[in-house]
N, C-alpha and C positions, 0 to 999 in steps of 0.2 A: 535541450530537452527539458520536457514539460513534466513536471513534479507535483503531484496531489500529495496534500497534507491532511491528515485526517486524525485528529485528536478524538478521543472519547472522553466521557465524562469525568473519570477519576483522575485523569492526566491533563485535562483542559489548560491549566495554568502554566503548563509546560509548552505550550504552543508558541508563545514567544520566544523562548530559549531556541526551539528548532528553527525558526524563521530566523533567528539571527546568526545562526551556524551555518544557514545555508546562502545567506547574502552575498554577493559579490561574485558567484561562481558562474554568471552568464545563462542561468536557469530560469525558465518560465514558473514559478510559483504560485500553485492553485490551493489557496488555503480554505478547504472545503469544510472542515471538521469544526470542533468546539474550540473554543477560545478562553474560557473563562468558567472555572467550577462553579457549579450549583445553577448555571444558565439554565433557562428554560425554554423550547423543549430540549431533552436530552438524547445525546446519541452514546449507547453501550457500545463494546466492542463487537457485539453481534452485528448491530448496524452497521459500523465503520469497515467490517470485513466486507460486509455485502457491498458496501459503496466502494471500497476499493478495488473489488473484483471488476465492478460495472465500470469504472475509471479505465481500466486497464483493457476488458473485452470490447468496449466502445472505441478504443483508441483515443479517448478524451486525455489520458497521460499516458507518459512512457514508464514512469516509474512513481511507486507509491510509498509515501513515508506514514506508517501507524504506530501504533504500540498500545499499552496500557500500564496499568502499576507494575507488572512483572514481566511485560512484553508476550507472556505466553497467551493469554487470553486473545489477542489479535490475530495471533501467528496460527492459532487452531481455526479463528474463524474464518479467515481470509484463504487459507489453504482447502476449504471445502469446496472451492470454485474452479472451474478451468481456465487455463492460461495465466495461471499466477505460480511464481515460483519465489517463495518469501523466507528470509533469514530472520533469525531471533541473533541481533547484534548488542552486544554489549561493551565491546572494546573496539578500538581501532584496528586491532589485529582480525579481530571477527570479520570486521567490513571488508579488509584489504584481501583476506582469503574469499570471503564470500562471493566477493566480485569477481576473481580470477576464476574459481574453482566452479561455482554456481551460476554466475552469470545471471543472477536472477533480477526481477523487476520491482521487488517488494521488499521492505524491510521493517520489521516489528523491534521497537526501542522498549527498554525498561525504564519507566518515567516515574516511578514510586519507590519501589524497592531500592534502596542503595543509592537513591538520589540525593545527594548531598553537597558538600563543599566542592567547588570547581566541576560539578555535574555538567555545567553550560559548556564548559571547556572541553570535557571528554566528548560532549556531541559534536564541536566543530573538527575535532580531531578525527572522530568517527567518519565525517563527509570528507575530510581532507583524504583519507586512505579509500573510501568507497569509490571515490571518482578520481584516485590516482592511477590505476591501472586499466588494461584494457580488459571489458567485461567478457567473461566467458573463455579467456585465454587457456586457461589450465596453470595449475602450480602443483609442485616443482615442476620444472620444464620437461623431464623425461615421463611425467605422466599427462601430458597436454592432450595428446591424441585421444586416450583412453576416456579421458573427463569431458572431451567434448563430444565424443561418442554417446557417453552416457547422459548428458543434458539433452541432446535430441530424443533419445529413447525415452527420458521421463517425460517430456513434452508429449510424445504420442500416448505414454501411458494415461498421462492427465486427460488426453482428448477421449480415449477409449473408456476412462472409468468415469466421465462426468456427462450428465445431459447438455444439451445446449444451455447456454445462459438464459434465453430466453423461456424456456420450458421450465427451467430451475424458477424463475419468478412467478412461473403460473403454480408451481407446486409448493412453493413456500406459504408459511402462514400470512395472511392477508396484513396481519398487525406488524410483523416485521417489515415487510416491503413500504406499508404506507409510512410508518415511521422514518425510514430511511429517506425516501424520496419524496417526503413532504416538508424536509427539514428546510428550513428557509434559507434560499441561495443556492440550493443543490442544482438546479437546473440552469442556471448561470454558470456555476463552476463547472458543469460538464460541457460548456458551450454547446448546449442540446440543438440548438437551431442549426448549427453550422455542421452537425454530425452527418455522415453519407447514411443513407437510408440501409437500415438491416431490420432483421426480425427483432432483433433486442430493442432497438429505437423505438419499433411499434409498438412493443410491450409496454415501455418505460413511459411512452407519451399517455396511456391510461391514467398514471398519477399525476398528469399534471393539473395544476389548480389554476 
């Protein structure tokens, strides 16, 4: 699995904890966000939400790990876009249930509020449980069929209620798109040259420096 990690400015120092918690699981880690608080240029959760959606809609990542101080900002930001199913994950049980019931492709972590002693261990346990079960299988077992149906319905609702991603980029304030897509190393992180041709790729290409 290709996992994009997108830390924003207030939680940039947690980047190393996330990387350590994900190590040794056989995944390809794409560390595309901020790595240090106070570094310039900055990505806010507005930018990392957009970038998370781009990674998923381009097929550049199979899963996105984001977050912010509370986890609520990134959650709300990334869920404005099509093709994203994000969960606000605070505990290993959250991760275990989200994976089975919602079968999402993105999580938002609480990386400042309540982040104290052994929180790095909690991150590892979150990922242990997130990847311990079959995604989207449903829980409890007698609810599986209904929950799997609901996942498909929600995916179709998302497609119906959103503009296509390339049109969204055209409609967004230029400053937001520019700050996200000119962030150092972002085109390399996307593996942009190897992505298949699409309207979204053509729209993003305009921002390549």
